[in-house]
PAZAPA-4460 file (N, C-alpha, C; in steps of 0.05 Angstrom, whole numbers, plus 32768, in hexadecimal, padded with zeros to 4 digits):
% residues 287
    n_x    n_y    n_z   ca_x   ca_y   ca_z    c_x    c_y    c_z   seq   type   mol
   817C   82AB   80B7   817C   82A1   809B   8181   8283   809B     1      M     A
   816D   8274   8090   816F   8257   8090   8184   824D   807E     2      A     A
   8192   8238   8086   81A7   822B   8075   819C   8210   806D     3      I     A
   819C   820B   8053   8193   81F1   8048   81AC   81E1   8040     4      D     A
   81AC   81C8   8046   81C2   81B6   803C   81B7   81A5   8026     5      T     A
   81C5   81A6   800F   81BC   8198   7FF8   81D4   818B   7FEA     6      T     A
   81CF   817D   7FD4   81E5   8171   7FC4   81E4   817D   7FA8     7      T     A
   81FB   8186   7F9E   81FD   8190   7F83   820F   817E   7F72     8      L     A
   8207   8179   7F5A   8217   816A   7F46   8228   817E   7F37     9      E     A
   8242   817B   7F37   8254   818E   7F2A   826E   8180   7F23    10      A     A
   8277   8183   7F0A   8291   8178   7F01   8292   815A   7F05    11      N     A
   827B   814D   7F02   827B   8130   7F05   827B   8125   7F21    12      G     A
   8278   8137   7F35   8279   812F   7F51   825F   8139   7F5F    13      L     A
   825B   812F   7F77   8245   8138   7F88   8251   8148   7F9F    14      R     A
   8246   8160   7FA4   8250   8171   7FB9   823A   8177   7FCD    15      F     A
   8240   8172   7FE7   822F   817A   7FFC   8233   8198   8000    16      A     A
   821D   81A7   8000   821E   81C5   8000   820A   81D0   8014    17      V     A
   8213   81E3   8024   8201   81F3   8035   81FB   820D   8025    18      D     A
   81E1   8213   8022   81D8   8229   8011   81C5   823A   8021    19      I     A
   81C7   8255   801E   81B4   8268   802A   81B2   8280   8018    20      A     A
   819B   828D   801A   8197   82A6   800C   818D   82A3   7FEF    21      G     A
   8186   82BA   7FE4   817C   82BC   7FC9   818B   82D2   7FBB    22      Q     A
   8185   82D6   7FA1   8191   82EC   7F93   81A2   82E4   7F7C    23      G     A
   81AA   82F7   7F6C   81BA   82F2   7F54   81D8   82F2   7F59    24      D     A
   81E1   82F9   7F72   81FD   82F7   7F79   8202   82DD   7F88    25      T     A
   8213   82CC   7F7D   8219   82B3   7F8A   8235   82B5   7F97    26      V     A
   8237   82AE   7FB0   8250   82AD   7FBF   8256   8290   7FC5    27      A     A
   826D   8287   7FBB   8276   826B   7FC0   828C   826B   7FD4    28      L     A
   828A   825C   7FEA   829C   825C   8000   82AB   8242   8001    29      L     A
   82C6   8243   7FFF   82D7   822B   7FFE   82E6   8228   8018    30      L     A
   82E3   8212   8025   82F1   820D   803F   830D   8204   803B    31      H     A
   831C   8201   8051   8337   81F8   8050   833C   81DD   805C    32      G     A
   8355   81D6   805F   835D   81BC   806B   8361   81C0   8089    33      F     A
   8358   81AE   809A   8348   8196   8094   832B   819A   809D    34      P     A
   831E   81AE   8091   8304   81B7   809B   82ED   81AC   808A    35      E     A
   82D8   81BB   8088   82C0   81B2   8079   82AF   81CB   8075    36      A     A
   8298   81C7   8068   8287   81DE   8061   827D   81ED   807B    37      R     A
   827C   81DE   8091   8273   81EA   80AA   8285   8200   80B5    38      Q     A
   829E   8202   80AA   82B0   8217   80B4   82A5   8233   80AD    39      S     A
   8291   8234   809B   8285   824E   8093   826A   8252   80A1    40      W     A
   8264   8244   80B6   8249   8244   80C1   8241   8260   80CB    41      H     A
   8254   8271   80D2   824E   828C   80DB   824D   82A0   80C4    42      R     A
   8257   8298   80AD   8257   82AA   8096   823F   82A5   8083    43      Q     A
   8237   828C   8080   8222   8286   806C   8208   8297   8071    44      V     A
   81FD   8296   8089   81E4   82A6   808D   81E9   82C4   808C    45      P     A
   8200   82CD   8096   8206   82EA   8095   8208   82F4   8078    46      F     A
   8216   82E6   8068   821A   82EE   804C   8200   82EC   803C    47      L     A
   81EF   82D9   8044   81D5   82D7   8037   81C4   82F0   803D    48      A     A
   81C8   82FB   8055   81B9   8314   805C   81C2   832C   804C    49      E     A
   81DA   832A   8040   81E3   833F   802E   81D5   833F   8013    50      L     A
   81C5   832A   800F   81B7   8327   7FF5   81C4   8314   7FE2    51      G     A
   81D7   8304   7FEC   81E5   82F1   7FDB   81D8   82D5   7FDE    52      W     A
   81DB   82C5   7FCA   81D6   82A8   7FCC   81F0   829C   7FD3    53      R     A
   81F2   8290   7FEB   820C   8287   7FF6   820D   8268   7FF6    54      V     A
   8223   825D   7FEC   8226   8240   7FEB   8241   8239   7FF6    55      A     A
   8241   8226   800A   825A   821D   8016   825B   81FE   8013    56      A     A
   826B   81F4   7FFF   826C   81D7   7FFB   8282   81CA   800B    57      P     A
   827F   81B0   8011   8296   81A0   8017   82A6   819C   7FFD    58      D     A
   82C0   81A2   7FFE   82D0   819E   7FE6   82D2   8180   7FE0    59      L     A
   82DB   817A   7FC7   82DD   815E   7FC0   82EF   814F   7FD4    60      R     A
   82E7   8137   7FDC   82F6   8127   7FEF   82EF   812D   800C    61      G     A
   82DF   8141   8011   82D8   8149   802C   82BB   8143   8032    62      Y     A
   82B5   813D   804C   829A   813C   8056   8287   812D   8045    63      G     A
   8271   813A   803D   825D   812D   802E   8260   812E   8010    64      G     A
   8276   8138   8006   827B   8139   7FEA   8289   8120   7FDF    65      S     A
   8289   811D   7FC5   8296   8106   7FB8   82B4   8105   7FC0    66      S     A
   82BE   80ED   7FC1   82DA   80E8   7FC9   82E8   80D8   7FB3    67      Q     A
   82EF   80E6   7F9D   82FD   80D8   7F87   8317   80CC   7F91    68      P     A
   831F   80B5   7F85   8337   80A7   7F8E   834F   80B0   7F7D    69      H     A
   8367   80AF   7F8A   8380   80B5   7F7C   8388   80D2   7F7F    70      G     A
   83A2   80D5   7F81   83AE   80F0   7F85   83A7   8102   7F6D    71      K     A
   83A7   80F8   7F55   83A2   8108   7F3D   8387   8115   7F3D    72      A     A
   8374   810B   7F4C   8359   8117   7F4D   8358   8131   7F5C    73      A     A
   836F   8139   7F69   836F   8150   7F7A   8382   8166   7F70    74      Y     A
   8389   8165   7F57   839A   817B   7F4C   838A   8194   7F4B    75      T     A
   8398   81AB   7F4A   838B   81C5   7F4A   8379   81C9   7F32    76      I     A
   837F   81BB   7F1C   836E   81BD   7F05   8352   81B3   7F0B    77      E     A
   8351   819B   7F18   8337   8190   7F1F   8329   81A2   7F34    78      H     A
   8338   81AC   7F47   832C   81BC   7F5D   8320   81D6   7F52    79      L     A
   832E   81E3   7F40   8322   81FB   7F34   830B   81F5   7F21    80      T     A
   830C   81DE   7F14   82F5   81D6   7F04   82DD   81D1   7F15    81      D     A
   82E1   81C7   7F2D   82CA   81C4   7F40   82BD   81DF   7F45    82      D     A
   82CE   81F4   7F4A   82C3   820F   7F4F   82B2   8218   7F38    83      V     A
   82BC   8216   7F20   82AE   821F   7F08   8293   8210   7F05    84      A     A
   8294   81F6   7F0A   827C   81E5   7F07   8267   81EC   7F1D    85      A     A
   8271   81F1   7F36   825E   81F9   7F4B   8251   8213   7F45    86      L     A
   8260   8227   7F3C   8254   8241   7F35   823F   823C   7F1F    87      F     A
   8245   822C   7F0B   8232   8227   7EF6   8218   821A   7F01    88      M     A
   821B   8208   7F14   8204   81FA   7F1F   81F3   820E   7F30    89      A     A
   8200   8222   7F3C   81F3   8234   7F4E   81E6   824B   7F3F    90      L     A
   81EF   8251   7F26   81E4   8267   7F17   81ED   8282   7F22    91      G     A
   81DC   8296   7F1D   81E3   82B1   7F27   81F0   82C2   7F11    92      G     A
   81ED   82DC   7F14   81F9   82EF   7F01   8214   82F9   7F0A    93      K     A
   8218   82FB   7F25   8232   8303   7F30   823D   82ED   7F41    94      R     A
   8258   82EB   7F41   8264   82D4   7F4F   827A   82DF   7F62    95      R     A
   8278   82D7   7F7B   828D   82DE   7F8E   8298   82C5   7F99    96      I     A
   82B3   82C2   7F98   82C0   82AA   7FA2   82CF   82B0   7FBB    97      L     A
   82CB   82A0   7FD0   82D6   82A5   7FEA   82E5   828B   7FF2    98      I     A
   82FE   828D   7FFA   830C   8275   8002   831F   8279   8019    99      G     A
   8321   8265   802A   8333   8265   8041   8346   824D   803F   100      H     A
   8360   8252   8046   8374   823D   8046   8374   822F   802A   101      D     A
   8370   8215   8029   8370   8208   800E   835B   8213   7FFC   102      W     A
   8344   821A   8008   832F   8227   7FF9   8339   8241   7FED   103      G     A
   834B   8250   7FFB   8357   8268   7FF1   836A   8262   7FDA   104      G     A
   837A   824D   7FDD   838C   8245   7FC7   837C   8240   7FAE   105      V     A
   8366   8231   7FB0   8355   822B   7F99   8349   8245   7F8E   106      I     A
   8340   8257   7FA0   8335   8270   7F97   8349   8281   7F87   107      A     A
   8361   8283   7F91   8376   8292   7F83   837A   8285   7F67   108      W     A
   837C   826B   7F66   8382   825E   7F4C   836A   8260   7F39   109      Q     A
   8352   8260   7F44   833A   8263   7F33   833B   827E   7F25   110      T     A
   8342   8293   7F35   8344   82AE   7F29   835B   82B0   7F15   111      A     A
   8372   82A5   7F1C   838A   82A7   7F0B   8386   8298   7EF1   112      L     A
   8377   8282   7EF1   8373   8271   7ED9   835B   827A   7EC9   113      R     A
   834C   828E   7ED3   8335   8297   7EC5   831F   8282   7EC1   114      G     A
   831D   8270   7ED5   8309   825B   7ED3   82EC   8265   7ED5   115      K     A
   82E9   827C   7EE3   82CE   8287   7EE8   82D0   82A6   7EE5   116      V     A
   82BC   82B2   7EDA   82BA   82CF   7ED9   82B1   82D9   7EF4   117      Q     A
   82C4   82E2   7F05   82BE   82E9   7F20   82B8   8307   7F23   118      L     A
   82A7   830E   7F36   82A2   832A   7F3C   82AF   8333   7F56   119      D     A
   82B7   831F   7F66   82C5   8325   7F7F   82D4   830D   7F89   120      G     A
   82EB   8311   7F96   82FC   82FB   7FA0   8303   8302   7FBD   121      L     A
   82FE   82F0   7FCF   8304   82F4   7FEB   8315   82DD   7FF5   122      I     A
   832C   82E4   8000   8340   82CF   8008   8345   82D2   8026   123      I     A
   8344   82BC   8034   8349   82BC   8051   8361   82AA   8057   124      L     A
   8377   82B6   8060   838F   82A7   8068   8397   8292   8054   125      N     A
   839C   829C   803C   83A8   828B   8027   83B8   829E   8015   126      A     A
   83D1   8298   8010   83E2   82AB   8002   83DF   82A9   7FE4   127      P     A
   83E2   82C0   7FD7   83E4   82C0   7FB9   83FD   82AF   7FB3   128      H     A
   83FC   829F   7F9D   8412   828D   7F98   842D   829B   7F93   129      P     A
   842C   82B3   7F87   8445   82C2   7F83   8451   82CC   7F9E   130      D     A
   843F   82D4   7FB0   8448   82DD   7FCA   8454   82C5   7FDA   131      A     A
   8448   82AE   7FD7   8452   8296   7FE5   846D   828F   7FDA   132      F     A
   8470   8290   7FBF   848A   828A   7FB3   84A0   829D   7FBC   133      A     A
   8498   82B6   7FBE   84AB   82CB   7FC7   84B5   82C5   7FE3   134      R     A
   84A3   82BF   7FF5   84AC   82BA   8011   84BC   82A0   8014   135      E     A
   84B6   828C   8003   84C6   8274   8004   84E3   8279   7FFB   136      L     A
   84E6   828B   7FE8   8500   8292   7FDE   8510   82A3   7FF2   137      R     A
   8502   82B3   8002   8510   82C6   8014   851F   82B8   802B   138      R     A
   8517   82A0   8032   8525   8293   8048   8514   827D   8055   139      G     A
   851A   8277   806E   850F   8260   807B   84F6   8265   808C   140      W     A
   84EE   827E   808E   84D7   8284   80A0   84BE   8275   8097   141      T     A
   84B6   8279   807E   849E   826C   8074   84A3   824E   806E   142      Q     A
   84BC   8247   8066   84C2   822B   8062   84BE   821B   807B   143      R     A
   84C7   8226   8092   84C3   8217   80AB   84A6   8215   80B2   144      R     A
   8496   822A   80AC   847A   8229   80B3   846B   8215   80A1   145      R     A
   8476   8210   8089   8469   81FE   8076   8474   81E1   8077   146      S     A
   8481   81DA   808D   848D   81C0   808F   847A   81A9   808A   147      W     A
   8461   81AD   8093   844D   8197   8091   8446   8190   8074   148      Y     A
   844A   81A3   8062   8444   819E   8046   8456   8188   803B   149      V     A
   8470   8189   8042   8483   8175   803A   847C   815A   8049   150      A     A
   8475   815C   8062   846E   8144   8071   8456   8135   8065   151      F     A
   8443   8145   805B   842B   8139   804F   8431   8129   8036   152      F     A
   8449   812D   802A   844F   811D   8012   8455   8100   8018   153      Q     A
   845B   80FA   8031   8461   80DE   8038   8448   80CC   8035   154      L     A
   844C   80B3   802E   8435   80A1   802D   842D   8098   8049   155      P     A
   8414   8093   804D   8406   8087   8064   840B   8093   807F   156      W     A
   8424   809D   8085   842A   80A7   809F   841A   80C0   80A7   157      L     A
   8416   80D4   8095   8405   80EA   809D   83E8   80E2   80A3   158      P     A
   83DE   80CF   8093   83C3   80C5   8098   83C1   80B8   80B4   159      E     A
   83D5   80A8   80BB   83D5   809A   80D5   83D6   80AE   80EC   160      W     A
   83E8   80C2   80E9   83EA   80D6   80FE   83D1   80E6   8102   161      L     A
   83C4   80EE   80EC   83AC   80FE   80EE   8394   80EF   80F9   162      L     A
   8392   80D5   80F3   837A   80C6   80FA   837D   80B5   8112   163      T     A
   8395   80B2   811E   8398   80A1   8135   8387   80AB   814C   164      R     A
   8380   8099   815D   836F   809F   8174   8356   80AE   816C   165      K     A
   834A   80A5   8156   8331   80B1   814D   8333   80CE   8144   166      G     A
   834A   80D6   813A   834E   80F1   8131   8355   8105   8147   167      G     A
   835F   80FB   815E   8366   810C   8174   837B   8121   816D   168      A     A
   838F   811B   815B   83A3   8130   8154   8396   8148   8146   169      P     A
   8381   8143   8136   8374   8159   8129   8366   816B   813D   170      L     A
   8359   815F   8151   834C   816F   8166   8360   817F   8175   171      V     A
   8377   8173   817C   838C   8180   818A   8397   8198   817A   172      K     A
   839A   8194   8160   83A5   81A9   814F   8393   81C2   814F   173      M     A
   8379   81BD   814C   8366   81D4   814C   8366   81E2   8167   174      F     A
   8367   81D2   817D   8366   81DE   8197   8380   81EE   819D   175      R     A
   8396   81E5   8192   83B0   81F3   8197   83B1   820E   8187   176      S     A
   83A2   8210   8171   83A3   8228   8161   838D   823C   8169   177      H     A
   8376   8232   8172   8360   8244   8176   834F   823A   818E   178      S     A
   8345   824D   819D   8333   8247   81B3   8316   824D   81AC   179      E     A
   8311   8256   8193   82F7   8260   818C   82E6   824E   817B   180      H     A
   82F2   8239   816F   82E3   8227   815E   82D2   8215   8170   181      I     A
   82B8   8214   816C   82A7   8204   817D   82AE   81E6   817B   182      P     A
   82AB   81D9   8192   82B2   81BC   8193   82A2   81AC   8180   183      R     A
   8288   81B3   817C   8278   81A3   816A   8281   81A7   814D   184      E     A
   828D   81BD   8147   8298   81C1   812C   82B1   81B0   8128   185      Q     A
   82C3   81B0   813B   82DB   819F   8139   82D3   8182   8138   186      I     A
   82BD   817B   8145   82B4   815F   8144   82AC   8157   8128   187      E     A
   82A0   816A   8119   8299   8165   80FD   82B3   815F   80ED   188      I     A
   82C7   8170   80F1   82E1   816C   80E2   82ED   8151   80EA   189      Y     A
   82ED   814A   8103   82F9   8131   810C   82EA   8119   8100   190      R     A
   82CF   811B   8101   82BF   8105   80F7   82C3   8101   80D8   191      R     A
   82C5   8117   80CA   82CB   8115   80AD   82E6   8109   80A8   192      N     A
   82FA   8111   80B7   8316   8108   80B3   8319   80E9   80B5   193      L     A
   830B   80DD   80C8   830F   80C1   80CE   82FE   80AF   80BC   194      V     A
   82EE   80BA   80AB   82E0   80A9   8098   82F3   809B   8085   195      Q     A
   82ED   8083   807B   8300   8075   806A   8308   8085   8051   196      P     A
   8321   8088   804D   832C   8096   8036   832D   80B5   8038   197      G     A
   8320   80C0   804C   831D   80DD   804E   8338   80EB   8053   198      A     A
   8348   80E0   8065   8362   80ED   806B   8374   80EE   8052   199      A     A
   8374   80D8   8043   8384   80D7   802A   837A   80EC   8016   200      T     A
   835F   80EE   8013   8354   8101   8000   835C   811E   8008   201      A     A
   835B   8124   8022   8363   813F   802B   8380   8144   8026   202      M     A
   8391   8131   802C   83AE   8134   8028   83B6   8135   800B   203      L     A
   83A5   8129   7FFA   83AB   8129   7FDD   83AB   8146   7FD1   204      N     A
   839E   8159   7FDE   83A0   8174   7FD6   83BD   817D   7FD6   205      Y     A
   83CB   8176   7FEB   83E8   817D   7FED   83F9   816C   7FDB   206      Y     A
   83F2   8153   7FD8   8403   8141   7FC9   8401   8146   7FAB   207      R     A
   83E9   814D   7FA2   83E4   8151   7F85   83EE   816C   7F7C   208      A     A
   83F3   817E   7F8E   83FA   819A   7F87   8414   81A3   7F95   209      N     A
   8425   8190   7F9B   843D   8197   7FAB   844F   81AB   7F9C   210      F     A
   8451   81A8   7F82   8460   81BB   7F72   844E   81C8   7F5E   211      S     A
   8455   81E1   7F56   8447   81ED   7F41   8433   8203   7F49   212      G     A
   842A   8204   7F62   8417   8218   7F6A   8425   8232   7F72   213      L     A
   843D   8231   7F7C   844B   8249   7F84   845E   8252   7F6D   214      A     A
   8453   8261   7F5B   8463   826A   7F44   8477   8280   7F4D   215      G     A
   8489   8287   7F3B   849B   829D   7F40   848D   82B8   7F3E   216      G     A
   8498   82CC   7F4A   848C   82E7   7F4A   8488   82EF   7F2D   217      A     A
   846F   82F8   7F27   8469   8301   7F0C   8461   82EA   7EF9   218      G     A
   8461   82D1   7F02   845A   82BB   7EF0   843D   82B8   7EEC   219      S     A
   842C   82C5   7EFC   840F   82C4   7EF9   8404   82DE   7EEF   220      N     A
   83EE   82DE   7EE2   83E1   82F7   7ED8   83D7   8307   7EF0   221      P     A
   83D6   8321   7EEC   83CB   8332   7F01   83AC   832E   7F02   222      V     A
   83A2   832B   7F1A   8386   8327   7F1E   8377   8342   7F1D   223      I     A
   8363   8344   7F0D   8354   835D   7F0A   833A   835D   7F1B   224      T     A
   8332   8346   7F26   831A   8345   7F36   831F   8353   7F51   225      V     A
   830C   8364   7F5A   830F   8370   7F75   8313   835A   7F8A   226      P     A
   8328   835D   7F9A   8330   8347   7FAC   8334   8352   7FC8   227      T     A
   8329   8343   7FDB   832C   8349   7FF8   833B   8333   8004   228      L     A
   8350   8339   8013   835F   8325   8023   835A   832B   8041   229      M     A
   8351   8317   804F   834D   8319   806C   8361   8306   8078   230      I     A
   8371   8310   808C   8387   8300   8096   8387   8300   80B5   231      W     A
   8384   82E9   80C1   8388   82E6   80DE   83A6   82E7   80E4   232      G     A
   83AF   82FA   80F4   83CB   82FF   80F8   83D9   82EA   8108   233      K     A
   83CA   82DA   8118   83D6   82C6   8129   83D7   82AB   811A   234      N     A
   83DE   82AB   8101   83E0   8293   80F1   83FA   8285   80F6   235      D     A
   83FA   826C   80FF   8412   825E   8105   841E   8251   80EC   236      L     A
   840F   824E   80D6   8419   8241   80BE   8422   8254   80A9   237      A     A
   8417   826C   80A8   841D   827F   8093   8427   8299   809E   238      L     A
   843E   82A2   8094   844A   82BA   809E   843B   82D3   8096   239      D     A
   843A   82E7   80A7   842B   8300   80A1   8437   830E   8089   240      I     A
   8450   8309   8082   845C   8316   806B   844F   830E   8051   241      K     A
   8440   82F8   8051   8432   82F0   8039   841C   8303   8031   242      L     A
   8415   8315   8044   8400   8329   803E   840C   8342   8030   243      T     A
   8426   8343   802E   8433   835B   8024   8436   8359   8005   244      E     A
   8434   8370   7FF8   843A   8372   7FDC   8426   8366   7FC9   245      G     A
   840E   8360   7FD3   83FB   8353   7FC1   83EF   8367   7FAD   246      N     A
   83F3   8380   7FB1   83E9   8394   7F9E   83F6   8390   7F82   247      E     A
   840D   8384   7F81   8419   837F   7F66   840D   8367   7F58   248      Q     A
   83FE   8357   7F67   83F1   833F   7F5C   83D4   8343   7F56   249      F     A
   83C8   8358   7F63   83AB   835C   7F61   83A6   837A   7F5D   250      V     A
   8397   8382   7F48   8392   839E   7F42   8383   83AC   7F58   251      E     A
   836D   839F   7F62   835B   83AB   7F75   835D   839A   7F8F   252      D     A
   836F   83A1   7FA0   8376   8390   7FB7   8370   839E   7FD1   253      F     A
   8362   8390   7FE3   835C   839B   7FFE   8366   8386   8012   254      T     A
   8375   838F   8027   837F   837D   803C   8374   8386   8057   255      L     A
   836A   8373   8066   8362   8377   8081   836E   8362   8093   256      R     A
   837E   836B   80A7   838B   8359   80BA   837C   8359   80D4   257      K     A
   8376   8341   80DE   8368   833F   80F8   837B   8335   810D   258      L     A
   8381   8347   8120   8398   8341   8133   8393   832B   8146   259      P     A
   837A   8324   814D   8375   830F   8161   836B   82F5   8155   260      R     A
   836E   82F2   813B   8365   82DA   812E   837C   82C8   8125   261      A     A
   8378   82AE   8125   838C   829B   811D   8388   8295   80FF   262      S     A
   8395   827F   80F6   8391   8276   80DB   8373   8270   80D5   263      H     A
   8365   8267   80E9   8348   8260   80E6   8337   8279   80E9   264      W     A
   833C   828C   80D9   8333   82A8   80DD   8315   82AB   80DE   265      V     A
   8306   829E   80CB   82E9   82A3   80CB   82DB   8295   80E2   266      Q     A
   82EA   8283   80EF   82DE   8276   8107   82E7   8284   8121   267      Q     A
   82FF   828F   8120   8309   829E   8137   82FB   82B9   813B   268      D     A
   82F7   82C7   8124   82EC   82E2   8125   82D5   82E5   8111   269      A     A
   82C0   82D6   8114   82AA   82D6   8100   829D   82F2   80FD   270      P     A
   8299   8300   8112   828C   831A   8110   829E   832E   8101   271      D     A
   82B8   832E   8107   82CA   8340   80F9   82CD   8338   80DB   272      E     A
   82CE   831E   80D6   82D0   8316   80BA   82B6   831E   80AB   273      V     A
   829F   8319   80B7   8286   8320   80AA   8284   833E   80A4   274      N     A
   828B   834E   80B8   8289   836B   80B5   829D   8375   80A0   275      A     A
   82B4   8369   809E   82C8   8370   808B   82BF   836A   806E   276      T     A
   82B3   8352   806B   82A9   834B   8051   8292   835D   8048   277      I     A
   8280   8363   805B   8269   8374   8055   8272   8390   804D   278      A     A
   8284   839C   805C   828E   83B7   8055   829B   83B7   803A   279      E     A
   82AC   83A3   8034   82BA   83A2   801A   82A6   839E   8004   280      W     A
   8293   838C   8007   827F   8386   7FF3   826F   839F   7FEC   281      A     A
   8267   83AE   8000   8257   83C6   7FFB   8269   83DB   7FEC   282      R     A
   8282   83DD   7FF4   8294   83F0   7FE7   8298   83E9   7FCA   283      D     A
   8297   83CF   7FC3   829B   83C6   7FA7   8281   83C3   7F98   284      K     A
   826B   83CB   7FA4   8251   83C9   7F97   8247   83AD   7F93   285      G     A
   824F   839B   7FA5   8248   837F   7FA3   8232   8377   7FB7   286      L     A
   822A   838A   7FC8   8215   8385   7FDC   8204   839E   7FE0   287      A     A
***
């Protein structure tokens, strides 16, 4: 299945997007930090074969997409508005939203805020905000794992550490977490990171949303959209307990844990992720 790279105008910005497939079902794939649209390169053609029109954009501030200035441009309100505008630009009668890491955070918030009428929600290694709040309250396990979020609030130092030596720390981070991500893919992430202003744009996701995303238990409405969570069990940043109890937050919830995958789950275990999505989609009448 051929992948076309194009530019879409949405929410006043320009987004670089990889697109494949045809049909009335549009699947929008949101990447995480510090990745890019290419993190979905094994999913885009596979999901297109299911009969979906699949679109994987660089998020605002990343890669070939617009890089608005200032921390305020990266609040969750703007990020979820991007999702709504991209779906509008893509058309389609049914909408499936898929997100990993920060893309998963945005996907949860899009569903919770009712920004888009979704037919399916797929989350990869990103906790529901109420589950995240619960684990932060329980003790220091998740707090210790989330240390970098507080570090990212500092001015200039995180940018310097990430981009020094041409982005070598980013390459080292990916290599220490996973042996399966191709070198050429990591090179795309490194090259994007060291572009002027890019590191600050990426870090502004954390800075603009440091408080307010992890509500208390029961503070968010119950999600009624059929939801699939895929979780790589060898995640060094997110505790496996975040996968527990999500049935109280989502009416129609399916959980699949992949024992040999890290946080970068769709890149570590692409065949398992693809098969899991296909099985779930067929069960829900979406494919």
